[in-house]
C-alpha positions as CSV (number, residue, x, y, z in Angstrom):
1,X,84.9,97.9,97.7
2,X,85.3,101.5,96.6
3,X,88.7,103.2,96.0
4,X,89.4,106.9,95.9
5,X,91.8,108.2,93.3
6,X,93.9,111.1,94.5
7,X,94.6,113.8,91.9
8,X,98.0,115.4,92.8
9,X,97.3,118.4,90.6
10,X,94.0,119.1,92.4
11,X,95.7,118.8,95.8
12,X,98.5,121.1,94.8
13,X,96.0,123.7,93.5
14,X,94.0,123.5,96.7
15,X,97.2,123.7,98.7
16,X,98.3,126.8,96.8
17,X,94.9,128.4,97.2
18,X,95.0,127.7,101.0
19,X,98.6,129.0,101.2
20,X,100.0,125.6,102.1
21,X,103.3,124.3,100.5
22,X,102.6,121.6,98.0
23,X,105.4,119.5,99.4
24,X,103.8,119.1,102.8
25,X,100.8,120.0,104.9
26,X,101.5,122.7,107.4
27,X,99.0,122.9,110.2
28,X,99.0,124.9,113.3
29,X,100.0,122.4,116.1
30,X,97.6,124.1,118.5
31,X,94.7,123.6,116.0
32,X,95.2,119.8,115.9
33,X,94.7,119.4,119.7
34,X,96.0,116.5,121.8
35,X,95.0,113.1,120.5
36,X,93.3,111.0,123.1
37,X,94.7,108.0,124.8
38,X,93.0,105.6,122.4
39,X,95.9,106.4,119.9
40,X,98.4,104.9,122.3
41,X,98.9,101.2,122.2
42,X,99.5,99.6,125.6
43,X,100.2,96.0,126.4
44,X,101.2,94.2,129.6
45,X,103.3,91.8,127.7
46,X,106.8,92.9,126.8
47,X,107.2,90.3,124.0
48,X,103.9,91.3,122.5
49,X,105.1,95.0,122.4
50,X,108.3,93.9,120.6
51,X,106.4,91.9,118.1
52,X,104.1,94.8,117.3
53,X,107.0,97.2,116.9
54,X,108.8,94.8,114.6
55,X,105.6,94.5,112.5
56,X,105.3,98.2,112.2
57,X,108.9,98.5,111.1
58,X,108.5,95.7,108.5
59,X,105.4,97.2,107.0
60,X,107.0,100.7,106.8
61,X,110.2,99.3,105.2
62,X,108.2,97.2,102.7
63,X,106.8,100.4,101.2
64,X,110.3,101.5,100.0
65,X,110.1,102.7,96.4
66,X,106.4,103.6,96.6
67,X,105.4,107.1,95.4
68,X,105.0,110.2,97.5
69,X,101.7,111.9,96.9
70,X,100.5,114.6,99.2
71,X,97.6,113.5,101.3
72,X,97.9,109.9,100.4
73,X,97.7,107.0,102.9
74,X,98.5,104.1,100.7
75,X,98.7,101.5,99.5
76,X,101.1,102.4,96.7
77,X,101.5,106.1,97.5
78,X,102.0,108.0,100.7
79,X,102.8,111.3,102.3
80,X,104.9,111.2,105.5
81,X,102.1,110.8,108.1
82,X,100.2,108.6,105.6
83,X,103.1,106.1,105.7
84,X,103.2,106.1,109.5
85,X,99.4,105.6,109.6
86,X,99.5,102.8,107.1
87,X,102.3,100.9,108.9
88,X,100.5,101.2,112.3
89,X,97.1,100.3,110.8
90,X,98.4,97.2,109.0
91,X,100.6,96.1,111.9
92,X,98.3,96.8,114.9
93,X,94.9,97.6,113.5
94,X,95.1,101.1,115.1
95,X,94.5,104.4,113.3
96,X,96.8,107.1,114.5
97,X,96.3,110.9,114.1
98,X,96.6,112.0,110.5
99,X,99.2,114.8,110.6
100,X,102.8,114.9,111.9
101,X,101.8,117.7,114.3
102,X,98.9,115.6,115.7
103,X,101.2,112.6,116.0
104,X,103.8,114.6,117.8
105,X,101.1,115.6,120.4
106,X,99.8,112.1,120.9
107,X,102.9,110.1,121.7
108,X,105.3,109.8,124.6
109,X,108.6,111.4,123.5
110,X,111.7,109.4,124.1
111,X,115.4,110.1,123.8
112,X,117.6,109.0,120.9
113,X,119.3,106.6,123.3
114,X,116.1,104.9,124.3
115,X,114.5,104.8,120.9
116,X,113.2,101.4,119.7
117,X,112.1,99.8,116.5
118,X,108.7,101.1,115.5
119,X,109.1,104.5,117.3
120,X,108.2,107.6,115.4
121,X,111.0,110.0,114.2
122,X,110.1,113.7,114.2
123,X,111.8,116.3,112.3
124,X,112.5,119.9,113.2
125,X,109.2,121.8,113.5
126,X,107.3,118.5,113.6
127,X,106.3,119.0,110.0
128,X,107.7,115.6,108.9
129,X,107.6,112.2,110.5
130,X,109.0,108.7,109.8
131,X,109.3,105.3,111.4
132,X,112.5,104.1,113.1
133,X,113.2,100.6,111.7
134,X,116.4,99.8,113.7
135,X,120.1,99.8,113.1
136,X,120.1,103.6,112.8
137,X,117.6,103.6,109.9
138,X,114.4,105.5,109.2
139,X,111.6,104.7,106.7
140,X,110.0,107.8,105.5
141,X,107.9,109.2,102.6
142,X,110.3,112.0,101.8
143,X,109.1,114.0,98.7
144,X,107.6,113.5,95.2
145,X,111.1,113.1,93.6
146,X,112.3,110.1,95.7
147,X,109.1,108.7,97.3
148,X,109.4,106.3,100.2
149,X,113.0,105.7,101.2
150,X,115.0,104.0,103.9
151,X,117.9,106.2,105.1
152,X,120.4,106.4,107.9
153,X,119.2,108.6,110.7
154,X,122.7,109.9,111.4
155,X,123.6,111.0,107.8
156,X,122.8,113.8,105.4
157,X,119.5,115.7,105.8
158,X,118.3,113.4,108.6
159,X,121.3,114.2,110.8
160,X,120.6,117.9,110.9
161,X,116.8,117.7,110.9
162,X,115.8,115.0,113.3
163,X,114.2,116.7,116.3
164,X,113.2,113.7,118.4
165,X,111.5,110.3,118.8
166,X,108.0,109.3,120.0
167,X,106.7,106.0,121.2
168,X,103.2,104.7,120.3
169,X,103.6,101.1,121.6
170,X,104.2,100.9,125.3
171,X,104.2,98.2,128.0
172,X,102.1,98.9,131.1
């Protein structure tokens, strides 16, 4: 089993050279294209969908306190979309698109009122993403200073920056 070590200094240097902010990857949403339907999880069984959503939320929440490292997909360190991917991969076996922009283009968008545990939380400009874990809370890999956190969706930075919600796990 081989492991890849991510060097944050090398990533930051490459990001600076490419003109990308070192605190997040900014990609042109049009360049990412629409993800295909294989990224959506459909089940005919309502209870099965609920179980999968709960698993996703539990995996995401369990990473609380882990480090933020740009480009990292875990375990132990994540960027925002890396945390989302890790949670879905561990809970469902599915690999989702890698960037927040690609994720935003691959899911069915839902209203705040109809959000469910395990739904994705998109932030203004779709440059950041987290996992809705229920009871008004979001698990997200925020930045290198705080790492992976669980925050209230209706307070502080989240309140002003949340743009919308997206559903990966659907019933047929």
